[in-house]
N, C-alpha and C positions, 0 to 999 in steps of 0.2 A: 529514403536511403535504406539499404539492407544493412541491418546492424551486424551481420555476420561477417561483412567485409572489413577492410583495413581502417575505415573511417566511421564515426558515429557522431552523435550530438551531445554536447553539454550545454543545455540552453539552446542558445543561437549559434554557438561556436561549433566549428566542425574540428574534432579532435580524434586521436587514436583510442580504441577501447580501454587500453591500459590507462591512459591519461583521464578519460571519463571516470573510470573506477576511483582513481586517486583523488579527483576533483570532488566527486560526489561524497567521498569519505570525509574530506575536509569541511564541506558544507555541515554535515551532520555531527562531526565533532564539535563544531562551532555552535550549533543550535540546541544541541541535546538538552542542556540544562533549563533552557527556556521554552522547550518545545510545546508543552502543555500550555502555558501561559499565552504563547503566541498563537496557538491554534484557536483559543477562546477569543483573543483579540481580533484576529484575522477574519474569523468566521461569525463573530457575534455570538459564539456558542452554538451555532447551528450544526457544527460537525458532530455534536452529540446526537442529535436527531438522525443524522445520516448513518452513523454507527449503529444506533438503536435500530433502525429499519434493517440493516445488514444482518444484524443477529436474529431478528424476527424471520428472515428469509433463509436462515442457515439449516433449518430442518433438522435442529439437534434433538437427539434422544439420548436417554440414559445409557451410559456405556460407551458412547462415541469417543473417538480419538480425533483430536483437532490439531492442525498446524496452522499457526498465526505467522505467516511470513512478513518480513519487514514490520514486525509488530511493535518495534519502538518502545514507547513508554507504557504499553500494555493495556489500552483501553479495550480492545476487542478480547483479549486474552482474559481479562478480569471478568467481562460479560459472559464469556463462554464459561468460566468456571462457575459462576453463579447459576447458570442454566443446567450444568451437568452435575453439579453437587460432587459427592465422593465417588460416584460411580463411572465417571468419564475421565479422560486425560488430555491435558492441553500443553502443547509445545510452543513456547514463545521463541520466536527466531528473528534475528536480525544480523545483517552483515557488519553492522557498525557497533563496535564494542562499547562505545560511549552511550549510544541509545539503549543498547541491552542492559548496561548497568542501571540506567535510570529506570527502565522499566522493571527490572528485578527489584530495586529498592522500593519502588511505588507498590508493587504487588505484595511485597513483604509487610510493608506498612499497613496494607489492607487487610491482612490476615489470611489471605489466599496464596500467598507466595510459595509456601511449601508443597502446593498441589501440582505445580507446574515443573516441567523441565525448560532450561534456558539453553539455547544452542545458537552459536555464532556461526552463520551460514550464508553462503551465496545462493541466491534463488536459482541460478543458472544451473547448479550442480548440487542439488539437495542431498545431504549426507544420511539418507534414510533408505531403508529397504523398499523394494516395489510393493505396492498394495498394502499400505500401512494405515493411511488415515480415511476417515469417514468424511472429513471436511477439510479442505485447504482454502485459507482466505488470504488475500493480501490487500491492505487498505492504504492507499495514498503512497504506495511503494513501487508500483510497476513502472512508473514513468521514470523512475530513477535507475532502473535496471539496464545494463548496458545492452545485453542481447535478450530481448523480450521474448523471441521465439525459442530461444534455448530454455528460458525460465518457464514458459507455458509447457514445454514438453517434459521438464523436470517436474512439474506439478502434477502433470497427467500421470506420470510414472509412479509417483508416491500414493496417489489416491486408490483406494480400493474400488473394484468394480461396483458401480451404482453410487459411488461417492461424488460430491459436488464441489466445484470451485466457485468461489465468490471474489469478485474483483471490484473493490470500491475506489473510484479514482475520480479526479478532476477530469471534465470532458468539455464538450463543445455546447454553448449555449444554443438553444433552438431559435432564439429571436435575435435579429440583427441589433435591435435596440439595446437588448440585455448584453449582447456581446461587446457592444461599444461602451456601455457603462462599466462591464467587468474589466475590460481592457484598461480603461482609466483608473479603476480601483487597484488592479494588480500591478501597474507599472508606476503608479505615483504613490499610492497609500501604504502598500506593502513594504516597499524599500524604506519608506519613511519611518514606519513602525519598527522595522528592524534595526534601523540606526538609533531610534529613540530608546528602545528597550535593551537591546544587546550590543548596540555599537556595531552592527554588521548589516549594512544594507545590501552588500554584494550577494550574500547567500540568499536573501529574500527576493532579490532581483532574478537569481538563477531559478528559484522555485516558480516564479511567474513565467519564465521562459520556457521551463521544462513542461509546464502545463500546456502551453501552446504548440509544443513539438510533439505532444503525446497523440498516438492515433485516436481519431474520432470513434464515436460509438460503433458504427457500422464497420469500420476496418478492425476494430478490436474483436467484433464477433467472427470476422473471417479468420483472423489470426488463431482464435481458439479453435475453430473448425479445422484449421490446418494442423494443429496439435492434437486431433483426434477427439475433442470434446463434442458431446452430442447435445441437442435440445438447448443451444445456445441463445441467449436472449439478454436484453438490457431493459432497465427502467431508469428513466430520467428523474432527477431530483433537483428542486430549485432551478427550473427551467433549463435543465441540462448543464449547469455549471458542474454538477456531479452526476455520475452514473454508476449503477450498480450492474455489473455483468455477472451471469450465472451459467455455468454449463456442467455437464454430467460426464462421468466416465462410464461407458457402456459396459 
């Protein structure tokens, strides 16, 4: 379905774009305070290795300017700050103010909080000038965006020529057996964990459904190319459960 039309998906539901935006906001208002804990539980801590690899692929240099979209609780922003030291600049951005507050508090507690800017922003219409950032990244957030094509175009616009985009996102397992096991885990264990830990199984059922509705690895490459990114590629991790996509602004 073309997300620029009158209908889009919220998990397996067909809804209006405005309704999806509202429903996604409700999910992340609900899970914000428990987000880090649930990430560790749901992935058995493996999400930390996925994010570490993304940072290694970021090509950061001293003085770089970085935009962390859907940065939530700030894991990538913190890693970027540690790499850049005092000579670079990081903007932590999220559309959800509950997530952004949790991220800001966490970064302040880490001692790096004053080195960042915090901006509540919609990825589809980023409030930054053209050609601003050396790196734009979005981790586990693109699948929640209502109009992914608009978001990719907006990311391309704010990147400097030669800058790179990193998309870290759940994707499609390459093995049918792994896919079967992963489906069982996602639709049985995740909602049960959500109910046990935060009394909210519905939000985690949506998160599982949103992963299944997200474009597969090759489709996302084509979407990036349509948004004018060049040298687009992806690398599967954990058998394709997660993929890291990379593209450049020529």
